[in-house]
C-alpha positions, 0 to 999 in steps of 0.5 A, a space after each residue: 232230248 227232253 228239257 223242262 224248266 220249272 220254278 222253285 215250287 216245281 211248277 212247269 214254266 217252259 219246255 221243249 217240243 220233245 217234252 210236249 210230244 210225250 204227254 197227252 196234254 195240250 201245250 196250254 195245259 202243260 204250262 202251270 202243271 206241277 211236275 209231280 202231277 205227271 209222275 207215277 209216284 207222288 214223290 218230292 223232287 230232290 232239288 240240288 243246291 246252287 250249282 250242284 247236280 242231282 240224278 233221279 229216276 222217274 216213271 210217268 203215269 200211264 194216263 199222261 203218256 201220249 205214245 205207247 213207246 213211252 209207257 213205263 219208261 224210266 226217265 233218268 233226269 238231271 236237275 240243274 239249279 242256276 239262279 233259282 231256275 231249275 232245268 230238268 234234262 233227260 240227256 246223259 251227257 251231263 257235263 256238256 249239257 250243264 255247261 250249255 245251260 249255264 251259258 244259256 242262263 248267263 246270256 239270259 241274265 246279260 240280256 235282262 241287264 241290257 234290257 233294264 239298262 235300255 229301259 232306263 236310258 229310254 226313260 232318261 231320253 224321254 225326260 231329255 226330250 220333254 226338257 227340250 220341247 219345253 225349252 223350244 216353247 219357253 222364252 229364255 229371258 223371262 221364263 214364260 212362253 214364247 211366240 211359238 208356244 203362244 201360236 200353238 195354244 192360240 190355234 187349239 183354244 181358238 178351235 175349242 172356243 168355236 166348237 163350244 161357242 165360248 168366249 175368248 179374249 186377248 190382251 196385247 202389251 207393249 212397254 212404253 219407251 223401252 228404248 230409252 231404258 236400254 239407252 240410259 241404263 244399259 241392256 242388262 237393266 232392260 233385261 231385268 225389266 223384261 224379267 220383272 214384267 214376265 214374272 208379273 204376268 206369270 203371277 197374275 194369270 190363271 192356270 188355263 191362261 197363257 202369257 207369252 213374250 212375243 218379241 222384244 218388249 211385246 207380250 200377249 195374254 190369252 184368256 179362255 172363257 173370258 169376256 171383254 169386260 173381264 179382260 179389261 179388268 185383268 189389263 187394268 190390274 196388270 197396268 197398275 202392277 207395271 207402274 208399281 214395279 221398282 227395280 234397283 238402278 232404274 229410276 225411269 218410271 215404267 208403263 205400258 200400252 194395252 190392246 184388248 180384243 174379244 173373239 168375234 163370231 166368224 172371225 179368223 185367227 189372223 183377224 183376231 190377232 190383227 184387231 188386238 194389235 190394231 187396238 194396241 197401236 191405237 193406245 200407243 198413238 194416243 200418248 201411250 200408257 193407255 188401253 
């Protein structure tokens, strides 16, 4: 049984083995040929209307036939049009074959629709996964990065700083007397303070920096390609910003203590973190609201 599938321009798209064997062309050459190029007479195929059939008789050119038995063979063809896909068959059992091709086309359309649905679901799944990944790295209360994201970024930026011999500074922040705010005004008021501090940090860092809530009322900021002097200037601006915060229902003056450290040569990540924390607690031990 010879089967050929071509588009509305009669360009051959697909075919079966029987069709390939009757021609001298290689399979690479067959695909893309116009069907009329293979025929003895340059005739125009009478393509049927949607769902209808048409019978035509063709003779193939002698020079394109691979086997002697095919020479001058009158090819009785049926052409079936289903959703702009034209199927040419040499079968004489048209009703059965037509039904087969229609079912094949139907299954192909179902597969196409299923593939489209799976692709859309995959896109939605990737979006959901991205949202989950973001949530896992975001502090739920303040909306800035959490400790996990901070440590991941620190490892990356630490390696880059060592590789390119560039500066890296860290500023650690701890709100002063935060327990008094919670005890006096309630935990909801305390949460509002933390949100305000988080917003203040987000508004004051550069795109390449990272600000994170490490836990409780403690925050940390990483400043790539920043010397200690610039990190101190940043900390002073942020310190002033906290002091100027005014929140409804909270009469307590806000302040914070700061620890600033610039990465030293041959210093490990752990040593860098410990030194920044040590500087922070030195500030808290000297009457707080210090740097």
